[in-house]
Every structure is written in C-alpha cells, then in structure tokens.
C-alpha positions as CSV (number, residue, x, y, z in Angstrom):
1,X,34.3,41.7,20.6
2,X,35.1,43.8,17.8
3,X,33.2,44.0,14.2
4,X,35.5,41.8,12.4
5,X,34.5,38.7,14.3
6,X,30.8,39.4,15.0
7,X,29.6,38.2,11.3
8,X,31.1,34.5,11.6
9,X,29.5,34.3,15.2
10,X,26.2,35.7,13.8
11,X,26.3,33.2,10.8
12,X,27.1,30.4,13.1
13,X,24.6,31.4,15.4
14,X,22.0,31.8,12.2
15,X,23.4,28.4,10.7
16,X,22.8,26.3,14.0
17,X,19.3,28.1,14.2
18,X,18.7,26.6,10.8
19,X,19.6,23.1,11.8
20,X,17.7,22.9,14.7
21,X,14.5,24.1,12.5
22,X,15.2,21.6,9.9
23,X,16.1,18.5,12.7
24,X,12.7,19.3,14.6
25,X,10.6,19.3,10.9
26,X,12.3,16.1,10.2
27,X,11.3,14.5,13.5
28,X,8.0,15.6,13.5
29,X,7.5,14.0,9.5
30,X,10.1,11.0,10.5
31,X,9.5,10.4,14.0
32,X,10.3,6.7,15.2
33,X,11.7,5.7,11.6
34,X,15.3,4.0,11.3
35,X,16.0,4.7,14.7
36,X,18.0,1.8,15.2
37,X,16.4,0.4,18.6
38,X,17.5,-3.4,19.7
39,X,16.2,-5.5,22.7
40,X,18.0,-5.8,25.7
41,X,19.3,-9.4,25.1
42,X,19.3,-8.8,20.8
43,X,22.6,-9.2,19.8
44,X,24.6,-7.0,17.1
45,X,27.1,-8.3,14.3
46,X,29.9,-6.7,16.5
47,X,28.5,-8.0,19.6
48,X,28.4,-11.3,18.5
49,X,32.1,-11.4,17.2
50,X,33.7,-9.4,20.3
51,X,32.0,-12.5,22.5
52,X,33.5,-14.9,20.5
53,X,36.6,-13.3,20.5
54,X,36.6,-13.1,24.3
55,X,35.6,-17.3,23.7
56,X,38.8,-17.4,21.4
57,X,41.4,-15.6,23.7
58,X,40.3,-17.7,26.7
59,X,40.5,-20.8,24.5
60,X,44.1,-19.3,23.1
61,X,45.3,-18.4,26.6
62,X,46.8,-21.4,27.3
63,X,49.8,-22.0,25.5
64,X,49.9,-18.4,24.0
65,X,53.5,-16.7,24.6
66,X,51.6,-13.3,25.0
67,X,48.6,-14.6,26.8
68,X,49.4,-16.9,28.5
69,X,53.7,-16.1,29.0
70,X,53.7,-12.5,29.3
71,X,50.0,-11.3,29.8
72,X,49.3,-14.3,32.7
73,X,52.8,-13.9,33.9
74,X,52.3,-10.6,34.8
75,X,48.9,-11.3,36.1
76,X,50.4,-14.0,38.5
77,X,52.9,-11.5,39.5
78,X,50.4,-9.0,40.4
79,X,47.8,-11.5,42.5
80,X,50.5,-12.5,44.2
81,X,52.0,-9.2,45.2
82,X,48.3,-8.1,46.1
83,X,48.0,-11.5,48.3
84,X,51.4,-10.9,50.2
85,X,50.3,-7.3,50.9
86,X,46.7,-8.0,51.9
87,X,47.8,-10.6,54.4
88,X,50.4,-8.2,55.9
89,X,47.8,-5.6,56.8
90,X,44.5,-7.0,55.7
91,X,43.6,-10.8,55.4
92,X,44.1,-13.7,57.4
93,X,47.6,-15.1,56.6
94,X,47.9,-18.2,55.5
95,X,47.7,-20.5,59.2
96,X,47.0,-17.8,61.0
97,X,43.4,-16.2,61.5
98,X,44.2,-12.3,61.6
99,X,47.2,-10.5,59.3
100,X,50.9,-10.6,59.4
101,X,50.6,-6.6,61.2
102,X,47.2,-6.0,63.2
103,X,45.1,-2.8,62.9
104,X,47.3,-1.5,65.6
105,X,50.8,-1.7,64.0
106,X,49.0,-0.6,60.6
107,X,47.6,2.9,62.7
108,X,51.0,3.6,64.1
109,X,53.1,2.6,60.8
110,X,50.7,4.7,58.8
111,X,50.9,7.8,61.0
112,X,54.6,7.7,61.5
113,X,55.3,7.5,57.5
114,X,52.7,10.4,57.6
115,X,54.5,12.6,59.6
116,X,58.2,11.8,57.9
117,X,57.0,12.7,54.5
118,X,54.3,15.4,55.4
119,X,54.7,16.6,58.8
120,X,52.4,16.3,62.1
121,X,49.4,18.0,61.0
122,X,48.9,15.2,58.0
123,X,50.3,12.6,60.5
124,X,47.3,13.6,62.9
125,X,44.6,13.2,60.1
126,X,45.8,9.9,59.3
127,X,45.6,8.8,62.7
128,X,41.8,9.8,62.7
129,X,40.9,8.5,59.5
130,X,42.9,5.2,59.7
131,X,41.1,4.6,63.1
132,X,37.7,5.6,61.2
133,X,37.7,2.9,59.2
134,X,37.9,0.4,62.2
135,X,34.9,2.5,63.7
136,X,32.9,2.0,60.3
137,X,33.2,-1.7,60.4
138,X,35.3,-1.5,57.0
139,X,38.8,-2.0,57.8
140,X,39.5,-5.2,55.5
141,X,38.0,-3.7,52.7
142,X,39.8,-0.1,53.1
143,X,43.2,-1.8,53.7
144,X,42.3,-3.9,50.2
145,X,41.2,-0.6,48.6
146,X,44.5,1.1,49.7
147,X,46.9,-1.8,48.8
148,X,45.1,-1.6,45.1
149,X,45.5,1.7,45.1
150,X,49.4,1.8,46.5
151,X,50.2,-1.0,43.9
152,X,48.7,1.2,40.7
153,X,50.6,4.2,42.0
154,X,53.9,2.4,42.4
155,X,54.2,1.2,39.0
156,X,52.7,4.6,37.6
157,X,55.7,6.1,39.3
158,X,58.5,3.7,37.7
159,X,56.8,4.1,34.4
160,X,55.3,7.6,34.6
161,X,58.2,9.9,35.8
162,X,61.0,8.5,33.7
163,X,58.2,8.9,30.9
164,X,58.0,12.2,31.7
165,X,61.5,13.5,31.6
166,X,61.7,11.4,28.2
167,X,59.1,14.1,27.0
168,X,60.4,17.2,28.2
169,X,64.0,16.1,27.2
170,X,63.0,14.8,23.6
171,X,60.6,16.3,21.6
172,X,60.0,13.7,19.4
173,X,59.3,11.6,22.3
174,X,56.3,14.2,23.4
175,X,55.1,14.4,19.8
176,X,54.6,10.3,20.1
177,X,53.0,9.9,23.4
178,X,50.8,12.8,23.8
179,X,47.7,11.4,21.7
180,X,48.1,8.5,23.7
181,X,47.6,10.4,26.6
182,X,44.9,12.7,25.0
183,X,42.6,9.6,24.5
184,X,43.3,7.9,27.4
185,X,42.6,11.4,29.2
186,X,39.4,11.6,27.4
187,X,37.8,7.8,27.7
188,X,35.2,8.1,30.8
189,X,36.6,5.6,33.2
190,X,34.0,3.1,32.7
191,X,34.9,2.1,29.1
192,X,38.5,1.0,30.5
193,X,36.6,-1.6,32.5
194,X,35.8,-4.1,29.2
195,X,38.6,-4.2,26.9
196,X,41.3,-4.8,29.8
197,X,39.1,-7.2,31.5
198,X,39.0,-9.2,27.8
199,X,42.8,-9.8,28.3
200,X,43.7,-9.2,32.2
201,X,40.4,-11.2,33.5
202,X,39.0,-10.2,36.4
203,X,40.3,-10.2,39.9
204,X,43.2,-8.0,41.8
205,X,45.7,-7.8,38.7
206,X,43.0,-6.8,36.5
207,X,41.8,-4.0,39.3
208,X,45.4,-3.0,39.3
209,X,46.2,-2.4,35.6
210,X,42.4,-0.6,35.4
211,X,43.6,1.7,38.1
212,X,47.5,2.3,36.7
213,X,46.4,2.9,33.2
214,X,43.6,5.4,34.4
215,X,46.2,7.0,36.7
216,X,49.4,7.5,34.4
217,X,48.3,9.9,31.9
218,X,48.0,13.1,34.6
219,X,51.3,11.9,36.4
220,X,53.4,11.8,32.9
221,X,51.7,15.0,31.6
222,X,52.3,17.2,35.0
223,X,56.4,15.5,35.1
224,X,57.0,17.0,31.6
225,X,55.6,20.3,32.6
226,X,57.7,20.5,35.6
227,X,60.8,19.7,33.7
228,X,60.2,22.4,31.1
229,X,59.3,25.0,33.3
230,X,62.4,24.9,34.9
231,X,63.7,28.4,35.3
232,X,65.9,29.0,32.1
233,X,68.6,31.3,34.1
234,X,69.2,27.8,36.6
235,X,69.8,25.6,33.1
236,X,71.9,27.6,31.5
237,X,74.0,28.6,34.7
238,X,74.7,24.8,35.2
239,X,75.5,24.3,31.4
240,X,78.1,27.1,32.0
241,X,79.8,24.9,34.6
242,X,79.9,22.2,32.2
243,X,77.4,19.6,33.4
244,X,76.5,16.4,31.5
245,X,73.0,16.0,30.8
246,X,72.4,13.5,33.6
247,X,73.9,15.8,36.1
248,X,72.0,18.6,35.0
249,X,68.8,16.5,35.4
250,X,69.7,15.0,38.8
251,X,71.3,18.1,40.3
252,X,69.2,20.6,39.1
253,X,66.2,20.3,37.0
254,X,64.9,17.5,39.4
255,X,65.6,19.5,42.2
256,X,63.8,22.6,41.0
257,X,60.6,20.6,39.4
258,X,60.1,18.4,42.8
259,X,57.4,20.3,44.3
260,X,55.3,20.4,40.4
261,X,56.2,16.4,40.4
262,X,54.6,16.1,43.8
263,X,51.5,17.7,42.6
264,X,51.5,15.1,39.7
265,X,51.7,12.3,42.2
266,X,48.9,13.5,43.8
267,X,46.9,13.9,41.0
268,X,48.0,10.1,39.8
269,X,47.2,8.9,43.5
270,X,43.5,10.5,43.5
271,X,42.7,9.2,39.9
272,X,44.1,5.7,41.2
273,X,41.8,5.8,44.5
274,X,38.7,6.8,41.9
275,X,39.3,4.1,39.4
276,X,40.1,1.6,42.4
277,X,36.7,1.9,43.7
278,X,35.1,1.4,40.3
279,X,37.1,-1.6,39.6
280,X,34.5,-3.7,41.7
281,X,32.8,-4.2,38.7
282,X,35.2,-6.5,37.3
283,X,36.2,-8.1,40.9
284,X,38.2,-5.5,42.3
285,X,38.7,-5.6,46.2
286,X,38.3,-3.0,48.3
287,X,35.6,-0.9,49.6
288,X,34.0,-0.4,45.9
289,X,32.0,-4.1,46.6
290,X,30.0,-2.8,49.5
291,X,28.8,0.7,47.8
292,X,27.8,-1.4,44.7
293,X,25.7,-4.1,46.9
294,X,24.2,-1.2,48.8
295,X,23.3,0.9,45.6
296,X,21.8,-2.2,44.2
297,X,19.4,-3.2,47.3
298,X,18.8,0.8,47.7
299,X,20.5,0.4,51.4
300,X,21.1,4.2,51.5
301,X,22.8,3.7,54.9
302,X,25.5,1.1,54.2
303,X,26.2,2.9,50.9
304,X,26.6,6.2,53.0
305,X,28.9,4.3,55.5
306,X,31.2,2.8,52.8
307,X,31.1,6.1,50.6
308,X,32.1,7.7,53.9
309,X,35.0,5.7,54.4
310,X,35.9,6.3,50.8
311,X,36.1,10.0,51.1
312,X,38.1,9.6,54.2
313,X,40.6,8.0,52.4
314,X,40.7,10.4,49.6
315,X,41.0,13.3,52.0
316,X,44.0,11.2,53.6
317,X,45.7,10.7,50.4
318,X,44.9,14.1,49.3
319,X,46.2,16.2,52.2
320,X,48.9,13.5,52.3
321,X,50.7,13.7,49.2
322,X,50.1,17.6,48.8
323,X,51.5,18.3,52.5
324,X,54.6,16.3,51.2
325,X,54.6,18.6,48.5
326,X,54.9,21.7,50.8
327,X,57.5,20.1,52.6
328,X,59.9,20.3,50.6
329,X,60.0,24.1,50.6
330,X,59.6,24.0,54.2
331,X,62.5,21.7,55.1
332,X,64.9,24.0,53.1
333,X,64.3,26.7,55.9
334,X,64.3,24.5,59.1
335,X,67.1,25.3,61.3
336,X,69.8,23.1,62.3
337,X,68.4,22.8,65.7
338,X,64.7,22.0,64.0
339,X,66.4,19.1,61.8
340,X,67.6,17.7,65.1
341,X,64.6,17.5,66.7
342,X,62.7,15.9,63.8
343,X,65.0,13.3,63.8
344,X,64.6,12.4,67.3
345,X,61.1,12.3,66.9
346,X,61.3,10.4,63.8
347,X,63.8,8.0,65.7
348,X,61.3,7.8,68.9
349,X,58.4,7.1,66.5
350,X,60.2,4.5,64.8
351,X,60.6,2.7,68.5
352,X,57.3,2.7,69.0
353,X,56.6,1.3,65.3
354,X,58.5,-1.5,66.0
355,X,56.7,-2.0,69.4
356,X,53.3,-1.7,68.1
357,X,53.9,-4.0,65.2
358,X,54.8,-6.5,67.8
359,X,52.0,-6.2,70.0
360,X,49.8,-6.3,67.1
361,X,51.1,-9.7,66.1
362,X,51.0,-11.3,69.4
363,X,47.5,-10.2,70.7
364,X,44.0,-10.8,69.3
365,X,42.8,-7.1,70.6
366,X,45.6,-5.6,68.4
367,X,45.5,-7.5,65.6
368,X,41.6,-7.4,65.3
369,X,40.1,-4.1,65.3
370,X,37.6,-4.2,68.5
371,X,34.2,-5.1,67.6
372,X,33.0,-2.9,70.5
373,X,34.1,-0.1,68.6
374,X,32.4,-1.2,65.5
375,X,29.8,1.9,64.8
376,X,29.3,1.0,61.0
377,X,26.2,-0.8,61.0
378,X,25.0,1.6,63.9
379,X,25.8,4.7,61.7
380,X,23.8,2.9,58.6
381,X,20.8,2.3,60.4
382,X,20.3,5.5,61.6
383,X,21.4,6.9,58.0
384,X,18.7,5.0,56.7
385,X,16.1,6.0,59.3
386,X,17.4,9.4,58.6
387,X,16.9,9.5,55.2
388,X,13.5,7.8,55.2
389,X,12.4,10.5,57.0
390,X,13.6,13.5,55.3
391,X,12.8,12.2,52.0
392,X,9.2,11.4,53.2
393,X,9.3,15.5,54.3
394,X,10.3,16.6,50.9
395,X,8.9,14.2,48.3
396,X,6.7,16.5,47.3
397,X,9.5,18.9,46.3
398,X,11.6,16.3,45.0
399,X,8.8,14.8,42.9
400,X,8.1,18.5,41.5
401,X,11.7,18.6,40.4
402,X,11.9,15.2,39.1
403,X,9.0,16.1,37.1
404,X,10.2,19.4,35.8
405,X,13.6,18.3,34.5
406,X,12.1,14.8,33.3
407,X,8.9,16.5,31.5
408,X,10.6,19.7,30.7
409,X,14.2,18.1,29.8
410,X,14.8,14.9,29.5
411,X,12.0,13.5,27.6
412,X,11.3,16.2,25.0
413,X,15.2,16.2,24.1
414,X,15.3,12.2,24.5
415,X,12.4,12.2,21.7
416,X,14.4,14.4,19.7
417,X,18.0,12.5,19.7
418,X,16.8,9.1,20.3
419,X,13.3,9.2,18.8
420,X,14.7,10.9,15.0
421,X,15.7,8.7,12.4
422,X,19.7,7.6,12.7
423,X,20.5,9.4,9.5
424,X,19.0,12.5,10.1
425,X,19.9,13.0,14.1
426,X,24.0,12.0,12.1
427,X,23.5,14.8,9.7
428,X,22.1,17.4,12.5
429,X,25.6,16.2,14.9
430,X,27.7,16.5,12.0
431,X,26.3,19.9,10.9
432,X,26.6,21.2,14.4
433,X,30.5,20.0,14.9
434,X,31.1,21.8,11.4
435,X,29.2,24.8,12.6
436,X,31.2,25.2,15.8
437,X,34.6,23.4,15.0
438,X,34.9,23.9,11.6
439,X,36.4,20.9,9.5
440,X,38.7,20.1,12.4
441,X,35.8,19.5,14.7
442,X,33.5,17.6,11.4
443,X,36.1,15.0,10.6
444,X,36.1,13.6,13.6
445,X,32.7,13.7,14.5
446,X,31.6,11.9,11.5
447,X,34.6,9.1,12.2
448,X,32.8,8.7,16.2
449,X,29.5,8.4,14.3
450,X,30.4,5.6,12.1
451,X,32.1,4.1,15.2
452,X,28.8,4.2,17.5
453,X,26.8,3.1,14.1
454,X,29.4,0.4,13.5
455,X,28.5,-0.3,17.1
456,X,24.7,-1.4,16.3
457,X,24.1,0.5,19.7
458,X,22.8,4.1,18.2
459,X,19.7,4.2,20.3
460,X,21.4,3.5,23.4
461,X,24.3,6.1,22.3
462,X,21.5,8.8,22.0
463,X,19.7,8.1,25.1
464,X,23.4,8.3,27.0
465,X,23.7,12.2,25.1
466,X,20.7,12.9,26.1
467,X,21.6,12.4,29.9
468,X,24.8,13.8,29.1
469,X,23.5,17.3,27.3
470,X,20.8,17.9,30.2
471,X,23.3,17.2,32.9
472,X,26.0,19.5,31.1
473,X,22.9,22.6,31.0
474,X,22.5,22.4,34.6
475,X,26.1,22.2,35.4
476,X,26.9,25.3,33.4
477,X,23.7,26.8,34.7
478,X,25.1,26.5,38.5
479,X,28.9,27.1,37.2
480,X,27.9,30.2,35.7
481,X,25.9,31.7,39.0
482,X,28.6,30.4,41.2
483,X,31.6,31.1,39.2
484,X,30.6,34.7,38.5
485,X,29.7,35.1,42.6
486,X,33.3,33.6,42.8
487,X,35.0,35.8,40.3
488,X,33.4,39.1,41.5
489,X,34.1,38.6,44.9
490,X,37.0,37.4,46.8
491,X,35.2,36.5,50.1
492,X,32.8,34.4,48.1
493,X,35.7,32.6,46.3
494,X,37.0,32.5,49.9
495,X,34.5,30.1,50.7
496,X,33.4,28.7,47.9
497,X,37.0,27.2,46.5
498,X,37.7,25.0,49.6
499,X,34.5,23.5,49.2
500,X,34.7,22.6,45.7
501,X,38.2,21.6,45.9
502,X,37.1,19.2,48.5
503,X,34.3,17.8,46.1
504,X,36.7,17.2,44.1
505,X,38.6,15.0,45.8
506,X,35.7,12.6,46.2
507,X,35.6,9.7,43.7
508,X,33.0,9.6,41.2
509,X,31.3,6.2,42.6
510,X,30.4,8.2,46.0
511,X,28.3,10.8,44.1
512,X,25.6,8.2,43.7
513,X,24.8,7.6,47.0
514,X,23.1,11.4,47.7
515,X,21.5,11.1,44.4
516,X,19.7,7.5,45.0
517,X,19.0,8.6,48.5
518,X,16.8,11.4,47.0
519,X,15.4,9.8,43.7
520,X,15.6,6.0,43.9
521,X,17.2,4.3,41.0
522,X,15.9,6.5,38.0
523,X,17.6,8.5,35.0
524,X,16.8,11.5,37.3
525,X,19.8,9.9,40.0
526,X,22.5,9.9,37.2
527,X,22.1,13.4,36.1
528,X,22.4,14.5,39.7
529,X,25.6,12.8,40.4
530,X,26.8,14.0,37.1
531,X,26.1,17.3,38.1
532,X,27.3,17.2,41.7
533,X,30.6,15.7,40.3
534,X,31.1,17.9,37.1
535,X,30.3,21.2,39.1
536,X,33.3,21.7,41.1
537,X,35.6,21.8,37.6
538,X,33.2,23.9,35.7
539,X,32.6,26.7,38.4
540,X,36.6,26.8,38.8
541,X,37.3,27.6,35.5
542,X,34.0,29.9,35.0
543,X,35.2,32.1,38.3
544,X,38.8,32.1,36.8
545,X,37.9,33.5,33.1
546,X,35.8,36.2,34.9
547,X,38.6,37.2,37.0
548,X,40.7,37.5,34.1
549,X,38.8,40.3,32.8
550,X,40.6,43.5,32.9
551,X,39.2,45.8,35.9
552,X,39.8,48.9,33.9
553,X,37.2,47.4,31.4
554,X,34.9,46.4,34.3
555,X,35.4,50.0,36.0
556,X,34.7,51.7,32.6
557,X,31.4,50.6,32.3
558,X,30.4,50.8,35.7
559,X,31.8,54.5,35.5
560,X,29.1,55.3,32.4
561,X,26.1,54.0,34.5
562,X,26.0,50.1,33.9
563,X,24.1,48.3,36.4
564,X,26.0,45.3,38.1
565,X,23.6,42.8,35.9
566,X,24.6,44.9,32.5
567,X,28.6,44.7,33.7
568,X,28.1,41.0,34.4
569,X,26.4,40.0,31.1
570,X,27.3,42.5,28.6
571,X,31.1,43.1,29.9
572,X,32.3,40.1,32.2
573,X,30.5,37.0,30.8
574,X,31.5,38.0,26.7
575,X,35.0,38.6,27.9
576,X,35.3,35.7,29.9
577,X,33.8,33.5,26.7
578,X,37.0,31.3,26.5
579,X,36.6,30.2,30.2
580,X,33.1,29.9,29.5
581,X,33.8,27.2,26.5
582,X,36.7,25.4,28.5
583,X,34.5,25.4,31.3
584,X,31.6,23.8,28.7
585,X,34.2,21.1,27.5
586,X,35.5,19.7,31.0
587,X,32.0,20.1,32.3
588,X,30.7,17.5,29.2
589,X,33.6,15.4,29.6
590,X,33.3,15.1,33.6
591,X,29.3,14.7,33.1
592,X,29.6,11.8,30.5
593,X,32.0,10.0,32.8
594,X,29.5,9.9,35.6
595,X,26.4,9.4,33.4
596,X,27.8,6.0,32.1
597,X,28.4,5.2,35.9
598,X,24.7,6.4,36.7
599,X,23.6,2.9,34.3
600,X,24.0,1.2,38.0
601,X,21.2,3.1,39.4
602,X,18.9,3.6,36.5
603,X,20.6,5.7,34.1
604,X,20.6,3.2,31.6
605,X,22.1,4.0,27.9
606,X,25.0,2.7,27.3
607,X,26.4,2.5,31.0
608,X,23.9,-0.3,31.6
609,X,25.0,-2.2,29.2
610,X,28.6,-1.8,30.1
611,X,27.2,-3.2,33.7
612,X,24.8,-5.8,32.1
613,X,28.2,-7.2,30.0
614,X,30.0,-8.0,33.1
615,X,26.9,-9.7,35.1
616,X,26.1,-11.8,32.1
617,X,28.5,-13.4,30.5
618,X,26.4,-13.8,27.1
619,X,26.3,-10.2,26.9
620,X,30.0,-9.6,27.7
621,X,30.7,-8.4,23.7
622,X,27.5,-6.0,24.0
623,X,28.8,-4.5,26.8
624,X,32.4,-4.1,25.3
625,X,30.6,-2.5,22.2
626,X,28.9,-0.3,24.7
627,X,32.2,0.9,26.0
628,X,33.5,1.6,22.1
629,X,30.3,3.7,21.5
630,X,30.9,5.7,25.1
631,X,34.6,6.5,23.9
632,X,33.4,7.4,20.6
633,X,31.1,9.7,22.2
634,X,33.8,11.3,24.5
635,X,36.0,12.0,21.6
636,X,33.4,13.6,19.7
637,X,32.1,15.9,22.5
638,X,35.7,16.6,23.3
639,X,36.9,17.1,19.6
640,X,33.8,19.7,19.0
641,X,34.1,21.8,21.8
642,X,37.7,22.1,22.0
643,X,37.7,23.5,18.3
644,X,34.7,26.0,19.5
645,X,36.6,26.9,22.2
646,X,39.7,27.7,20.0
647,X,37.5,29.7,17.3
648,X,35.5,31.4,19.3
649,X,36.6,31.3,22.8
650,X,39.4,33.9,22.3
651,X,38.8,37.5,22.4
C-alpha cells in the first residue's frame, strides 16, 4: 500500500492496457488469419504419431518385459482383486446368482466398521446412506465404485504415508518429490485418463491406477506437513531420553501427527472418489457410467438419481474419515467404564455382523436388494417431469442469461482469443505473463505455448481458455461478494461455510447434472458447472483474506467517517489482495478442470477431443494430444497466477 510499491503496480497496469490495445488493433486488422483451425477428424503430425505409438505399444505388449510382465502382471493382479471384491459384495460370484455377501451383510458390516472407527453418529449415517444405494436402484454400481475407491486409497496408504515420512525426515527426498507432486496437482483430472490408458488399457485396473495417481499427492503432502509440524519440545524431550530415530517416529511423531494424517486420508479418499467417477470414460466400473449415459441422452432424472448416489457416498466417506480423526482425541479422554461399554457394544455388533452375513448368504431376500423398495426409476421420472416443468417456467430467464453470457462475454472473448493469429495471441499471453509474474512466469509461459503449438491444437486450446477465463470471471465475482460478506459477518460465515464445505465434497462429475437441466448441452453448461465447482474454494480464500485484515485498520477507517462501501473497496479488499490473488489462482485451476469435463455436454474445445479419443479409436492420438495441451494450459495459468501472487499479493 505504500508509495514505494505503487509505481511498479501502475507500470504493470499501463503495460497491460498497452498490450490490450495492441491486441485489439491486431485482431481487427488480422482477424481469421493464421488461426490454425483444424477439422474434427483431421489429424496433426503429433496425433498421428501418438496413434501409431499406441499401435506399436499394443503390438509390442506380448513378450515385452516392461509392458507384458510388469505392467501386464500388475494389471492382471488389480483386475483379479477387483473381481474378487466385486463378487464379494456386488456381482454374481461364480455359479452363485448373487454376491458372496448380500446387501444385508454389507449394510451391517459397514455400519459396524463405521462405529468402530468413528462413533455412533457416523455409523447411523453410513447405515442410512448405504441403504439408499439400494433404494435408488444402484446397489451394484455403488458397490463397484466403492471397491475402486477403496483399492486406490489402500494403495495410496501403502505408498503415500511412507513417502510423506521420508520427505519429512530427509530434505533431499522432499526437494526431489515436491516438483512431481506440484505437476500432478496442477494437471486437470481429465488429463490423467488418456496417457495412463495408453499403457494400462481400459477397465477396472486402469480406473484404479488413474484414481490412485490422482489421489496420492494430497496424502503425501499432508503426511509430510503433519510430521514437520510436530511440536519441537516433544521431539527434543524424546532426544534427551536417547530414543532412536525409529523410536522417535513410532512413539512420538506418528502419535502426535495422527489426527493431521487422518485429514490427509480424508482428502485422499475424496480425491479418489472424484476421479473414480470420471474413470468411467476408460470403462471404469461404478456410478460414473449411469451419469455419463444419462447426460449423453439428456435424461436429467436418471442423471440426478445417479448423481445423488455419488453425493451420498461422498458425504459418507467425508464424514466418516473426518470423525475417525476426531476420535483420536475423544478416545484419549474416555473413562475406563466408557471403554468397557464400547468394547461390549463392538463385541455384540460383531456377532450381529456374523449373523447378518450368514443370513445374506442363505436367503435371497437378504442377498438381492428387494425390488419393491427400488424407487430409483420413480424418482427419476418425477425429477424429469419437475425439471421440464420448472425449466418451462423459467426458460425466458435462462434464455436471457444464456444470451447475456454468450453475446456479452463468450463470443467477443472467443473471437479475440481464437480468431487472432496464433503468433499475435502467443505474444499477448507471453507479454501478460511477463507483466504479471516477471521472467519466472514468462519462461514457463513460453514453454507451455510451444507445447500447445506443437500439439497442433492451438485453436481448440484458445476455445478452452476462453471458457476458462469467462468462468473464472464469474467465479471471482461471486467469490468476492460472498467472501466479503463472510469475512465481515460472523453469522453469515456460520451459515455459508457449512454449505461451501458440503459443495466441496461433491465430485465434479455431479455438477454437470444441474447445468444440463438448466441449459441443455451448450457451452454455458460447462461454464455453469465450472462456476458451481470453483466458487466454494475461491469464496473461502477471499473470506479468509478479508478476515485477516487488521481490525484496528478497519476501525480507524470507520472512525474518520468512511462508509461501509468505502471500507470494503478502499481498505479491506486492497489489504486482502494476497487472498484475492490466491483465490484467482485456485479458481482458475478448478475452473479449467471442470471446463474440460464440460466437453461431455457441449463445452467443446480440448475436453471434447479427449472424449472423442476414447469413443473413436482413430482419434486416440488426437485425444492424447488434447490432454497434453490441457496440462500445458493448466501449468501456464498456475505459474502466472502464482508469480503474480508473489509479486503483488503481499502488502
């Protein structure tokens, strides 16, 4: 806020204005020249090479030690484990027309486990939500999704916690692994699918591998953080007693870091569920399949029912893992009498589990969820009718919104981005990166632009960038309004924060359902889904930034007669600049991740090409090239906004 920092910011603003003027003039003079547009079925050099690479890999798979023995062997093991677990709880097992353990046994077992690790409230939630999977008519798909998620999380625990421990104890390991985790977390979820499918094929094993790769980084990072933040006095006291490094880890660091590590497990689980639903595009089993089929046919009711099941599963996993972390504190305070009562209840519950499992293996009514309780189709029909009726009443309003966003933002900005010559657009993006983030942002920007240009999908990348920027503008507009209200009012924060937390537990695939219901398969559908997905995280970052502004400064501004509007615009928002820039960074990445998924419902751009690469084998290489372009776009946006935050975000 001081005079020493004002001139650089003013120079940056003037530089951006000059770039904008030069860009508009160049666009007007050179519109539709050198835009690098290619047809939907047209191949680029890279896409043809990638398709050929896929064919070569398939041809070389037999007899190859890496592809056949290592990758193929691991795939066979994962497929076998999935088949075993699926036959245990969801699919017909061998000659049996039903699973080994029917729905009743699964329901009682899950409830008992939830009580054992988290308490009676999560156990009750598990019982209700698990029953709802059968009531919605999606028992098998729900159990299959749960199996994929559980397998991925299990492998993440085996790999992620030891890796996090190694990073916390050895600086060299942290320095080597952190950039890899950064790249993994920058990549939109969609971008994982095609390259992994190239080596792992499609099916349950590919879905598990894709899911665990996406879900691993948060567990590793939080485990490292948990161990690094163990109170120093506790570590020093242990050293004074002469404990070894192994004893220090086992007896001091891990017990004190347990609750934080459980938070990492929670984040890993939610990321795994999110990715497991998207993995339906590589023939992954689970609830993603019904959602995708319903969206393709614009069956809003069926999409709503499957999306509801995904949301219920997300709530169950989130609340159970969170409560499991809290139990570590509760158990430490339990009296001996309470411990004995708990053990008695667990023992009695275990007997009930054994009985329920045996009954579900013996009687058909306990093995297959009763059809008379299946309300899925009934609910889908009513939702479809209600949606049609509601949309019919508000179609004038939704049409007005669609026209306003399309003609006011989408079309003009897309014309600027996609209809400018590629070299002009590249120069503009490079100049913006340099002005906002300096040379350390300009160099990654230049590299990413070369990668996008090399994919031959420049025009499609600009279409995706257009959707991303428009959605990001809408996200920041909503985040600033809601975030300021939360930052200034404790009651508002108490009301909105639980809602935002709930929205953050919803996997991104589900956000497509209300968007399709309102706007059908259009570009605006992808934008609306992206806004719904990104607003919660951006809003909380803005709110936290506003709340960190010194109350003394706010009181001083108020005491000199500043109005509420003046306090917000001239004091709180300028001083919360770091939170705003961080919100813009995270909002952009969340939006990009969702916009490319919007390719399923009319979003176009790179996301559509990724989907086309799975559905049309001859376009596999083009889909993989699109995934590479998505990664480059995400890295570029991330580096520019991060450097901007470092240069201009701090007071």
